[in-house]
C-alpha positions as CSV (number, residue, x, y, z in Angstrom):
1,M,0.0,0.0,0.0
2,K,1.5,3.3,-1.1
3,K,2.0,6.0,1.5
4,R,0.2,9.3,0.7
5,K,2.7,12.1,0.1
6,K,2.3,14.8,2.7
7,Q,1.1,18.0,1.1
8,I,3.0,21.2,1.8
9,N,0.8,23.8,3.5
10,P,0.1,26.4,0.8
11,Y,0.0,29.1,3.4
12,L,3.5,28.2,4.5
13,L,4.6,28.6,0.9
14,V,3.1,32.1,0.8
15,I,5.2,33.0,3.8
16,L,8.3,31.3,2.5
17,S,8.0,32.9,-1.0
18,F,8.0,36.4,0.5
19,A,10.9,35.5,2.9
20,I,13.0,34.1,0.0
21,I,12.3,37.1,-2.3
22,I,13.2,39.5,0.6
23,S,16.4,37.6,1.3
24,I,17.5,37.6,-2.4
25,G,16.6,41.3,-2.7
26,G,18.4,42.3,0.5
27,F,21.5,40.5,-0.7
28,L,21.4,42.2,-4.1
29,L,20.8,45.6,-2.6
30,M,23.8,45.1,-0.4
31,M,26.2,44.5,-3.3
32,P,28.6,47.2,-4.5
33,F,26.9,47.3,-8.0
34,S,23.7,48.5,-6.3
35,R,25.5,51.3,-4.4
36,T,26.6,54.7,-5.8
37,D,29.7,54.7,-3.6
38,G,30.7,51.3,-5.0
39,K,31.0,49.7,-1.5
40,F,29.0,47.0,0.3
41,G,25.9,48.4,1.8
42,D,24.8,48.0,5.4
43,F,23.4,44.5,6.0
44,I,20.4,45.6,8.1
45,D,19.5,48.6,6.0
46,S,19.7,46.5,2.8
47,F,17.3,43.8,4.2
48,F,15.0,46.5,5.6
49,A,14.8,48.2,2.2
50,A,14.1,44.8,0.6
51,T,11.4,44.1,3.1
52,S,9.8,47.5,2.7
53,A,9.8,47.1,-1.1
54,T,8.6,43.5,-1.2
55,C,5.9,44.3,1.3
56,V,5.1,47.5,-0.7
57,T,5.4,49.7,2.3
58,G,7.7,52.6,1.4
59,L,9.5,53.1,4.8
60,N,12.8,54.5,3.6
61,V,16.2,54.0,5.3
62,F,18.1,56.0,2.6
63,K,18.9,59.3,4.3
64,K,20.1,61.0,1.0
65,G,17.3,59.5,-1.1
66,I,17.1,56.4,-3.3
67,D,18.4,58.3,-6.4
68,N,21.6,59.4,-4.5
69,E,22.4,56.1,-2.8
70,L,21.4,53.4,-5.3
71,T,22.7,53.0,-8.8
72,F,20.4,52.3,-11.7
73,V,20.9,48.5,-11.0
74,G,19.9,49.1,-7.4
75,Q,16.9,51.1,-8.3
76,L,15.9,48.4,-10.9
77,I,16.2,45.7,-8.2
78,L,14.0,47.8,-5.9
79,M,11.4,48.2,-8.6
80,I,11.3,44.5,-9.3
81,L,10.8,43.8,-5.6
82,I,7.9,46.3,-5.6
83,Q,6.4,44.6,-8.6
84,I,6.7,41.1,-7.2
85,G,5.4,42.3,-3.8
86,G,2.4,44.1,-5.2
87,L,1.2,41.2,-7.4
88,G,2.5,38.4,-5.2
89,F,5.1,35.9,-6.2
90,F,2.6,33.1,-6.8
91,T,0.4,35.3,-9.0
92,I,3.4,35.9,-11.3
93,F,4.5,32.2,-11.0
94,G,0.9,31.1,-11.7
95,F,0.7,33.3,-14.8
96,I,3.9,31.8,-16.2
97,V,2.6,28.3,-15.6
98,T,-0.7,29.0,-17.2
99,L,1.0,30.3,-20.3
100,F,2.3,26.8,-21.1
101,K,-0.4,24.8,-19.4
102,S,-4.0,26.2,-19.5
103,K,-5.6,22.9,-18.3
104,L,-4.7,22.4,-14.7
105,Q,-5.8,19.6,-12.4
106,F,-8.3,20.3,-9.6
107,K,-5.6,20.2,-6.9
108,D,-3.4,22.7,-8.9
109,R,-6.3,25.1,-9.3
110,Y,-7.2,24.9,-5.6
111,F,-3.5,25.4,-4.7
112,L,-3.3,28.5,-6.9
113,S,-6.6,29.9,-5.6
114,I,-5.2,29.9,-2.1
115,M,-1.9,31.5,-3.3
116,V,-3.8,34.5,-4.8
117,N,-6.5,34.6,-2.1
118,S,-9.3,33.8,-4.5
119,E,-12.4,31.7,-3.8
120,D,-13.2,30.9,-7.4
121,F,-10.7,28.1,-8.1
122,A,-12.6,26.8,-11.1
123,E,-11.8,30.0,-13.1
124,I,-8.4,30.6,-11.4
125,V,-6.4,30.5,-14.7
126,F,-8.4,33.3,-16.3
127,F,-8.5,35.2,-13.0
128,I,-4.6,35.3,-12.7
129,R,-4.4,36.4,-16.3
130,K,-6.8,39.2,-15.7
131,I,-4.8,40.3,-12.6
132,I,-1.6,40.5,-14.7
133,L,-3.4,42.3,-17.5
134,I,-5.0,44.9,-15.2
135,S,-1.8,45.6,-13.4
136,F,0.4,46.0,-16.4
137,S,-2.4,48.1,-18.1
138,F,-2.6,50.6,-15.2
139,E,1.2,50.7,-14.9
140,L,1.6,51.4,-18.6
141,F,-1.1,54.1,-18.5
142,G,0.6,55.6,-15.4
143,F,3.9,55.6,-17.3
144,L,2.4,57.5,-20.2
145,L,0.7,59.9,-17.9
146,G,4.0,60.8,-16.2
147,L,5.9,61.5,-19.4
148,P,4.7,65.2,-19.9
149,V,6.2,66.1,-16.5
150,F,9.3,63.8,-16.4
151,L,10.5,64.3,-19.9
152,Q,10.2,68.0,-19.7
153,Y,11.8,68.6,-16.2
154,S,14.3,65.7,-15.8
155,E,18.0,66.0,-16.6
156,S,17.7,63.8,-19.7
157,I,15.3,61.8,-21.7
158,P,16.5,58.4,-20.3
159,K,16.2,59.8,-16.8
160,G,12.7,61.0,-17.5
161,L,11.6,57.7,-19.0
162,W,13.0,55.8,-16.0
163,S,11.5,58.2,-13.4
164,S,8.1,57.9,-15.0
165,L,8.2,54.0,-15.1
166,F,9.5,53.8,-11.5
167,T,6.9,56.2,-10.2
168,S,4.0,54.4,-12.0
169,I,4.9,51.0,-10.7
170,S,5.6,52.3,-7.2
171,A,2.3,54.3,-7.0
172,Y,0.1,51.6,-8.5
173,N,1.5,49.0,-6.1
174,N,1.0,51.4,-3.2
175,A,4.7,51.2,-2.4
176,G,5.5,54.9,-1.9
177,F,9.1,54.8,-3.1
178,D,10.3,57.5,-5.3
179,I,13.5,58.7,-7.0
180,F,12.9,62.4,-6.5
181,G,15.0,62.8,-3.4
182,N,14.4,62.0,0.3
183,T,11.3,64.2,0.9
184,S,8.7,62.6,-1.4
185,L,6.4,65.2,-3.0
186,V,6.9,67.9,-0.3
187,R,7.6,71.3,-1.6
188,G,10.0,73.8,0.0
189,V,12.2,71.4,1.9
190,G,15.2,71.3,-0.4
191,N,14.0,68.7,-3.0
192,A,15.5,70.2,-6.2
193,F,13.2,68.3,-8.7
194,I,9.9,68.9,-6.9
195,D,10.8,72.6,-6.2
196,S,11.6,73.1,-9.9
197,L,8.2,72.1,-11.1
198,P,5.7,74.8,-12.0
199,N,2.3,74.6,-10.3
200,W,0.6,72.8,-13.2
201,A,3.2,70.1,-13.4
202,Y,3.3,69.6,-9.6
203,Y,-0.5,69.3,-9.2
204,Y,-0.6,67.1,-12.4
205,L,2.1,64.8,-11.0
206,C,0.3,64.5,-7.6
207,S,-3.1,64.0,-9.2
208,Y,-2.0,61.1,-11.4
209,I,-0.2,59.5,-8.5
210,M,-3.4,59.7,-6.5
211,F,-5.3,58.0,-9.4
212,L,-2.8,55.1,-9.4
213,I,-2.9,54.7,-5.7
214,V,-6.7,54.4,-5.6
215,S,-6.6,52.1,-8.7
216,G,-4.2,49.8,-7.1
217,G,-6.0,49.6,-3.8
218,I,-9.5,49.2,-5.1
219,S,-9.1,45.4,-5.7
220,F,-8.6,43.4,-8.9
221,L,-11.9,41.7,-8.3
222,V,-13.8,45.0,-8.1
223,I,-12.3,46.2,-11.4
224,I,-13.1,42.9,-13.1
225,D,-16.7,43.2,-11.7
226,I,-17.1,46.7,-12.9
227,F,-16.0,45.9,-16.5
228,T,-18.1,42.8,-16.6
229,K,-21.4,44.1,-15.0
230,R,-21.2,47.8,-15.7
231,N,-24.2,48.4,-13.4
232,F,-23.9,49.0,-9.7
233,K,-27.0,47.0,-8.9
234,Q,-25.6,43.9,-10.7
235,L,-22.2,44.0,-8.9
236,R,-21.5,41.3,-6.3
237,V,-21.8,42.4,-2.7
238,F,-18.1,42.4,-2.1
239,S,-17.7,45.0,-4.9
240,K,-20.5,47.2,-3.5
241,I,-19.0,47.2,0.0
242,S,-15.5,47.9,-1.4
243,L,-16.6,50.8,-3.5
244,L,-18.8,52.2,-0.6
245,M,-16.0,52.0,1.9
246,T,-13.5,53.5,-0.5
247,G,-15.7,56.5,-1.1
248,V,-16.6,56.9,2.6
249,L,-13.0,56.8,3.8
250,L,-11.7,59.2,1.1
251,V,-14.4,61.8,1.8
252,A,-14.1,61.3,5.6
253,G,-10.3,61.6,5.4
254,F,-10.6,64.8,3.3
255,L,-13.0,66.4,5.7
256,V,-11.1,65.5,8.8
257,F,-7.7,66.7,7.5
258,F,-9.2,69.9,6.0
259,I,-10.8,70.7,9.4
260,T,-8.1,69.6,11.8
261,E,-5.1,70.9,9.8
262,G,-5.9,74.6,9.4
263,C,-2.9,75.2,7.0
264,F,-4.0,72.5,4.6
265,S,-5.3,73.4,1.2
266,P,-8.2,71.2,-0.1
267,F,-5.7,69.5,-2.5
268,H,-3.3,68.5,0.3
269,A,-6.1,67.3,2.5
270,L,-7.4,65.1,-0.3
271,F,-3.8,63.7,-1.0
272,Q,-3.3,62.9,2.7
273,S,-6.6,61.1,2.7
274,V,-5.6,59.0,-0.3
275,T,-2.0,58.3,0.7
276,C,-2.8,57.1,4.2
277,R,-4.7,54.2,2.5
278,T,-1.2,52.5,2.5
279,S,0.6,54.4,-0.2
280,G,3.6,56.2,1.3
281,F,3.8,59.3,-0.9
282,S,3.2,62.6,0.9
283,T,2.8,66.3,-0.1
284,I,3.2,67.6,3.4
285,K,5.6,66.8,6.3
286,Q,3.9,64.2,8.4
287,D,5.7,65.6,11.5
288,D,3.7,68.8,11.0
289,L,0.3,67.0,11.4
290,S,-1.6,67.8,14.6
291,L,-2.3,65.1,17.1
292,A,-5.8,64.6,15.7
293,G,-4.4,64.4,12.2
294,K,-1.9,61.8,13.2
295,M,-4.5,59.7,15.0
296,F,-6.9,59.7,12.1
297,S,-4.0,58.9,9.7
298,C,-3.3,55.9,11.9
299,F,-6.9,54.8,11.6
300,L,-6.8,55.2,7.8
301,M,-3.5,53.3,7.6
302,F,-4.9,50.5,9.8
303,T,-8.0,50.2,7.7
304,G,-6.1,50.1,4.4
305,G,-7.5,49.2,1.1
306,N,-9.8,46.5,-0.3
307,P,-8.9,42.8,-0.4
308,L,-7.3,41.4,-3.5
309,G,-5.6,44.7,-4.3
310,T,-2.1,46.1,-3.8
311,A,-2.9,48.0,-0.5
312,G,-2.3,46.8,3.0
313,G,-4.1,47.2,6.3
314,V,-6.8,45.0,7.8
315,K,-8.9,45.9,4.7
316,T,-12.0,47.9,4.3
317,T,-14.4,44.9,4.3
318,T,-13.1,43.9,7.7
319,V,-13.9,47.3,9.2
320,Y,-17.3,47.3,7.4
321,I,-18.5,44.0,8.8
322,I,-17.4,44.9,12.4
323,V,-19.2,48.3,12.2
324,L,-22.2,46.6,10.6
325,A,-22.3,43.9,13.3
326,I,-22.2,46.5,16.1
327,T,-25.0,48.6,14.6
328,C,-27.1,45.6,13.9
329,Y,-26.6,44.3,17.5
330,I,-27.6,47.7,18.9
331,A,-30.7,47.7,16.6
332,G,-31.6,44.2,17.7
333,R,-31.5,42.6,14.3
334,K,-29.4,40.1,12.4
335,V,-26.3,41.2,10.5
336,T,-27.6,42.2,7.1
337,S,-26.9,44.7,4.3
338,F,-27.4,44.8,0.5
339,H,-30.2,42.3,0.9
340,R,-27.8,39.7,2.3
341,R,-27.4,38.1,5.7
342,Y,-23.8,37.5,7.0
343,S,-22.8,34.5,9.1
344,S,-21.3,34.8,12.6
345,D,-18.2,33.2,11.2
346,I,-17.2,36.2,9.2
347,V,-17.9,38.5,12.1
348,V,-15.7,36.5,14.4
349,K,-13.0,36.3,11.7
350,A,-13.0,40.1,11.3
351,M,-12.9,40.8,15.0
352,S,-10.1,38.2,15.4
353,L,-8.1,39.9,12.7
354,V,-8.5,43.4,14.1
355,L,-7.7,42.3,17.7
356,T,-4.7,40.3,16.6
357,A,-3.5,43.2,14.4
358,L,-3.9,45.7,17.3
359,A,-2.1,43.4,19.7
360,T,0.8,42.9,17.2
361,I,1.1,46.7,16.8
362,F,1.0,47.3,20.6
363,I,3.7,44.7,21.2
364,C,6.0,46.2,18.5
365,F,5.3,49.7,19.9
366,I,6.5,48.6,23.3
367,I,9.6,46.9,21.9
368,V,10.6,49.9,19.7
369,Y,9.9,52.5,22.4
370,T,12.1,50.5,24.8
371,L,14.9,50.2,22.3
372,E,14.8,53.9,21.4
373,K,14.8,55.3,25.0
374,D,18.0,57.3,24.3
375,L,16.9,58.6,20.8
376,D,17.0,62.4,20.7
377,L,14.3,63.5,18.3
378,A,15.3,67.2,18.4
379,A,18.7,66.2,17.0
380,I,17.1,64.9,13.8
381,N,14.6,67.8,13.5
382,I,11.4,65.8,14.6
383,S,9.1,68.0,16.7
384,S,6.6,65.2,17.5
385,S,6.9,63.4,20.9
386,K,8.7,60.1,20.9
387,S,5.6,58.1,21.7
388,I,3.6,59.6,18.9
389,S,6.5,59.3,16.4
390,I,6.9,55.6,17.2
391,M,3.2,54.9,17.2
392,Y,3.0,56.5,13.7
393,E,5.9,54.3,12.6
394,V,4.5,51.0,13.8
395,F,1.0,51.7,12.4
396,S,2.6,52.6,9.1
397,G,4.8,49.5,9.2
398,F,2.0,47.0,9.9
399,S,-0.4,48.6,7.5
400,T,2.4,48.8,4.8
401,A,1.6,52.5,4.4
402,G,5.1,53.9,4.4
403,V,4.4,57.4,5.7
404,S,6.7,58.5,8.5
405,V,7.6,61.6,10.5
406,G,11.2,61.0,9.4
407,L,12.2,58.5,12.1
408,T,13.0,55.4,9.9
409,P,16.6,56.0,9.0
410,Y,17.6,56.8,12.6
411,L,16.2,53.8,14.3
412,S,18.5,51.3,16.0
413,I,19.2,47.9,14.6
414,G,16.8,46.2,16.9
415,S,14.0,48.6,16.0
416,K,14.6,48.2,12.3
417,I,14.4,44.4,12.7
418,T,11.2,44.8,14.7
419,I,9.6,47.1,12.1
420,A,10.8,44.8,9.2
421,I,9.1,41.8,10.9
422,L,6.0,44.0,11.4
423,M,5.9,44.9,7.7
424,F,6.3,41.2,6.8
425,V,3.4,40.2,9.1
426,G,1.3,43.1,7.8
427,R,1.9,42.2,4.2
428,V,1.4,38.4,4.5
429,G,-1.5,39.0,6.8
430,P,-2.4,37.6,10.3
431,I,-5.1,35.4,8.6
432,T,-2.3,33.6,6.7
433,F,-0.7,32.7,10.0
434,F,-4.0,31.6,11.4
435,H,-4.4,29.2,8.6
436,L,-0.8,28.0,9.0
437,L,-1.2,27.2,12.7
438,G,-4.6,25.7,12.4
439,N,-5.8,22.7,10.4
440,K,-9.1,24.2,9.4
441,T,-9.7,27.5,7.6
442,R,-13.2,28.0,9.0
443,F,-14.4,28.4,12.5
444,K,-15.9,25.0,13.1
445,D,-16.0,23.1,16.3
446,Q,-14.4,19.7,15.7
447,S,-14.8,18.5,19.3
448,K,-17.0,15.4,20.0
449,T,-18.0,16.8,23.4
450,H,-21.0,19.0,23.6
451,Y,-21.2,21.4,26.6
452,V,-24.2,23.2,28.1
453,E,-24.4,26.7,26.8
454,E,-24.2,29.5,29.3
455,D,-23.9,33.3,29.3
456,F,-22.3,35.5,31.8
457,L,-22.0,39.2,32.6
458,I,-19.7,41.3,30.4
459,G,-19.2,45.1,30.1
């Protein structure tokens, strides 16, 4: 009798694939050919940068800016890591496999569906192809949109072409890396390229970056649904919730930032609302935000974008189902919306995800705060308090948002390792670790013992 081969846990492969890509990327970024000074780069900084790129975060350890510290080869490696991280290694791998083998066995389709986080394993081949087509189409469109600015105001045509391509891929994948300098899109802080742009070019650049950020975070499934149905009423519930939450959060963020930050123009308030949805670009110094602005930014970062997109966070649908469950409980009715009733399993799953995420962030905050007890923020021109600065950093790391008050390059080795692990967990997702540690993917009681149900006082 033949022994059955033990199947490798697909969720373990997801984790390992990201870890391997990060390791290879970190090693390559450390090499002299990736550095403008021709020397070996710092080991920790190289792997932190690779983690930030693969996890499409955008937290930057390059004090002088990517364009001043990485060669063209180094920038190319970083861009490839962003592309792989945004799509997912197994999405790209699955696409290559399906090019040569369109008819897959049931177990192969099921395996790939888990890899790309899709429930429709019957049509997984076409779904993967659509993901690749959508991504490359938006990135190509973004590249073309950037040419009027980059070709006109860059040092040379090759530099302009490269800047437009890098920016498009980084923005669409919600990575937040740029090769403008070390101050992102902030004006008046010594960024030669950004300061040289006339108003029309600056606002055009920021506008098309916002378009790419939203497009990347809105979900591949939603985009496919929109082009297939073309009628809001016919969209699947997931798409309706995703579009609703995207609109609500963008408008709410705009209003909050415009009200709480008196010096903000409407444009900067809108950009801050967009970028906090896990992008990493910024048009204002994050250190200048008020306490209310920083707190709401953390909420937006934590919420993130929609599932099956390039954005991070706990995802909009998670927050939606929790808020819906609370309101329905208060109203004394079952959890329903859009003429659908939702099971208690999805509510428990959402609450478990949020609580696990908050616990992870809290633990990392304590670790980083302890390690940075001797850090002098005034010496690095950060006006925010240490606790607020670190809180902003850990929320940004877990949510793969990439916005920072400027603390990242000055963190200690232990803190950088902690933030790197946090980015990794945030990108892979706590749910993946749930599946890895447990045998079942749904909350079902496998026990043969049945106990008497009892309630007790809470609250």
